[in-house]
C-alpha positions as MATLAB code, in Angstrom:
seq = 'MTEIRDRIIQIIAEQAMLDPAELRPEMSPQEIGIDSMGLVESIFALEEEFDISVPFNANAPETSDFDISTLASIIAAVEKLVAEKA';
ca = [
      13.268  -59.193  117.790;
      13.765  -61.661  120.648;
      14.441  -64.399  118.095;
      17.131  -62.254  116.440;
      18.651  -61.386  119.826;
      18.748  -65.026  120.893;
      20.383  -66.094  117.627;
      23.041  -63.359  117.913;
      23.851  -64.482  121.460;
      24.046  -68.085  120.266;
      26.466  -67.173  117.446;
      28.701  -65.130  119.778;
      28.614  -67.860  122.441;
      29.586  -70.506  119.883;
      32.542  -68.365  118.812;
      33.672  -68.023  122.425;
      32.898  -71.676  123.199;
      30.624  -70.612  126.046;
      27.073  -71.400  127.077;
      24.779  -68.563  125.863;
      23.507  -68.251  129.460;
      26.998  -67.086  130.505;
      26.807  -63.972  128.314;
      25.523  -60.653  129.654;
      24.555  -57.606  127.551;
      27.205  -55.347  129.115;
      30.099  -57.714  128.315;
      32.667  -56.609  125.753;
      33.982  -59.088  123.177;
      37.224  -59.217  125.191;
      35.327  -60.088  128.381;
      33.477  -62.802  126.484;
      36.824  -64.165  125.340;
      36.684  -63.240  121.664;
      39.866  -61.893  120.098;
      39.945  -59.708  116.989;
      40.015  -62.705  114.630;
      37.120  -64.303  116.475;
      35.213  -61.046  116.251;
      35.680  -60.945  112.483;
      34.476  -64.551  112.250;
      31.460  -63.661  114.403;
      30.645  -60.718  112.125;
      30.810  -63.003  109.072;
      28.513  -65.495  110.812;
      26.037  -62.724  111.659;
      26.084  -61.457  108.066;
      25.416  -64.947  106.766;
      22.718  -65.744  109.344;
      20.717  -62.566  108.765;
      21.635  -61.840  105.120;
      22.993  -58.410  106.036;
      26.153  -56.476  105.258;
      27.902  -55.175  108.359;
      29.832  -51.912  107.861;
      32.792  -53.106  109.884;
      36.469  -52.332  109.433;
      38.449  -54.987  111.274;
      41.614  -52.878  111.041;
      39.978  -49.845  112.666;
      36.834  -50.904  114.532;
      36.658  -47.550  116.301;
      35.937  -45.849  112.955;
      33.074  -48.182  112.082;
      29.366  -47.363  112.197;
      28.931  -50.830  113.706;
      29.365  -50.570  117.480;
      31.179  -53.642  118.831;
      31.904  -52.324  122.320;
      29.411  -54.618  124.087;
      27.154  -57.558  123.342;
      24.136  -55.232  123.719;
      25.542  -52.791  121.140;
      26.237  -55.626  118.686;
      22.657  -56.871  119.128;
      21.249  -53.359  118.604;
      23.359  -52.821  115.484;
      22.362  -56.165  113.923;
      18.680  -55.582  114.760;
      18.910  -52.174  113.065;
      20.460  -53.665  109.918;
      17.817  -56.430  109.817;
      15.021  -53.850  110.230;
      16.480  -51.662  107.445;
      16.601  -54.676  105.134;
      12.938  -55.586  105.734;
];
């Protein structure tokens, strides 16, 4: 799972134009510097990278099963979807 985690961090860092080393698990997308459009683009990139379908509603993220509150929660959610697909 470390490989998946590292790739997720890399994708999010690229979206925020940051070095992956600058990201911490407790950071929210806003703290990372990703706006709502950037978050949607990140989700698309994650779906493409891992061949998964993220249950995410960009218009009402609080009603989604996909927790986007922190980097750690995004990693956990993607890892879960990847594991379910396997």
